[in-house]
C-alpha positions in Angstrom: 108.9 70.4 148.8 109.2 68.7 145.4 109.0 72.0 143.6 111.8 73.3 145.7 114.0 70.3 144.8 113.2 70.7 141.1 114.0 74.5 141.2 117.3 73.8 143.1 118.3 71.1 140.5 117.5 73.5 137.6 119.5 76.4 139.2 122.4 74.0 139.9 122.4 72.8 136.3 122.3 76.3 134.9 125.2 77.4 137.2 127.2 74.3 136.2 126.8 75.1 132.5 127.7 78.7 132.9 130.7 77.9 135.0 132.1 75.2 132.8 131.0 76.4 129.3 129.5 74.0 126.8 132.3 71.5 127.1 135.5 70.9 128.9 139.1 71.1 128.1 141.1 68.2 129.5 144.5 69.0 128.1 146.4 72.2 127.8 147.2 73.3 124.3 150.2 75.4 123.6 149.1 78.7 122.1 151.6 80.3 119.8 151.1 83.9 118.7 152.5 85.2 115.4 154.2 88.5 115.1 152.2 91.3 116.7 152.0 94.7 115.3 151.2 97.6 117.6 149.9 100.6 115.9 151.6 103.9 116.5 148.3 105.7 117.1 147.3 103.6 120.1 149.0 100.8 121.9 145.8 99.0 122.9 145.1 97.6 119.4 147.2 94.7 118.2 147.0 92.1 115.4 147.8 88.4 116.0 147.3 87.4 112.3 150.2 86.2 110.2 149.8 89.1 107.7 149.7 92.6 109.0 146.2 94.0 109.4 145.9 97.8 109.6 143.9 98.5 112.8 143.6 101.8 114.6 141.4 103.5 117.2 139.8 106.8 116.1 136.6 108.7 116.7 135.3 106.0 119.1 135.8 103.2 116.6 138.2 100.3 116.0 139.0 100.9 112.4 140.4 98.2 110.1 141.4 98.7 106.5 139.4 96.4 104.3 142.4 96.1 102.0 144.4 94.5 104.8 141.9 91.7 105.2 142.5 88.5 103.2 141.4 84.9 103.0 142.5 84.2 106.6 140.8 85.2 109.8 142.4 88.3 111.3 142.6 88.2 115.1 142.9 91.7 116.4 143.6 92.3 120.1 141.8 95.1 121.9 142.2 96.4 125.5 139.0 97.4 127.2 140.1 99.2 130.4 142.6 96.5 131.3 140.6 93.6 130.0 142.2 91.8 127.1 139.7 91.1 124.3 140.0 89.9 120.7 138.0 90.6 117.5 137.9 88.2 114.6 137.4 89.6 111.1 137.1 87.6 107.9 136.6 88.9 104.3 134.9 86.3 102.1 135.3 85.8 98.3 132.5 88.3 97.5 134.1 91.0 99.7 131.7 90.8 102.6 133.4 91.3 105.9 132.3 89.1 108.8 133.1 90.0 112.4 132.7 88.5 115.9 134.4 88.6 119.3 136.9 85.8 119.7 134.9 84.0 122.5 132.2 81.5 122.4 128.7 82.6 123.5 128.2 79.6 125.8 131.8 78.9 126.8 132.7 82.5 127.7 133.4 81.7 131.3 136.2 79.3 130.4 139.8 80.4 129.8 139.7 78.2 126.7 136.6 80.0 125.2 138.5 81.3 122.1 138.7 80.2 118.5 141.6 79.3 116.3 141.4 78.9 112.5 141.8 75.4 111.1 141.5 75.5 107.3 138.1 77.0 106.4 136.8 76.7 109.9 137.3 78.3 113.3 137.3 75.9 116.3 136.3 76.6 119.9 139.3 75.6 122.0 136.9 74.8 124.9 134.1 72.7 123.5 135.6 71.8 120.1 132.7 73.0 118.0 133.6 73.9 114.4 132.2 76.8 112.4 132.8 77.9 108.8 134.7 81.1 108.6 131.9 82.5 106.4 129.5 82.1 109.3 131.6 84.3 111.7 129.2 86.9 113.1 126.1 85.5 111.4 124.7 83.3 114.1 123.3 84.7 117.3 123.0 82.5 120.4 124.2 79.0 121.2 127.8 77.8 120.9 129.0 80.4 118.4 131.4 83.3 118.3 129.8 86.5 119.7 128.6 88.5 116.6 129.7 92.2 116.2 127.9 95.0 114.4 130.2 96.3 111.7 129.8 99.4 109.6 131.9 100.7 106.7 133.3 104.1 106.0 135.0 104.0 102.6 137.7 101.4 102.8 137.5 101.1 106.6 135.5 98.5 108.6 134.3 100.2 111.8 133.5 98.7 115.2 132.2 101.0 117.9 134.6 100.7 120.9 131.6 101.3 123.2 130.0 98.1 121.9 133.3 96.3 122.5 133.6 97.7 126.0 130.0 96.5 126.8 131.2 92.9 126.0 134.3 93.0 128.2 132.8 90.8 130.9 132.8 87.8 128.5 136.6 88.0 128.5 137.0 88.1 132.3 138.7 84.6 132.3 139.8 84.6 128.7 143.1 82.8 128.2 143.9 83.2 131.9 146.4 80.7 133.2 147.1 79.0 129.8 
């Protein structure tokens, strides 16, 4: 009987964490989007960064011109069969491009499980954790942005759309109702 009670408490705790994320959001924040550029090649890729980032879909990849990445995080919208998703890309001082999905690995069930840039950090809008922009895509597990595998083809950063589509469930409640 005691084992049953312990297992029930453990399952309840795990469910509570998964349903609420790693923290809670008590006040609604206004989200303002900057100008969005829709590429003529495909209307399911958009950029929410202040400076235009060249992003297109071709050959099963989301392709982003490295020359369009700067010292700010680029937030690029992607539509996965009707599920709104967002990719974060950052090019550091030595030219290394870092990439992650714009959702927190632990908070993903929350509508507030997305990051915004504040100075040299990105901040989870659900739990408030701060991460250096240089760490985007480098840390697996825990309360971090979901890392992406990036490849390069000349001056293009490539992200396989199949790998994005596999992660669509993490965006099921993303920014819903806010």
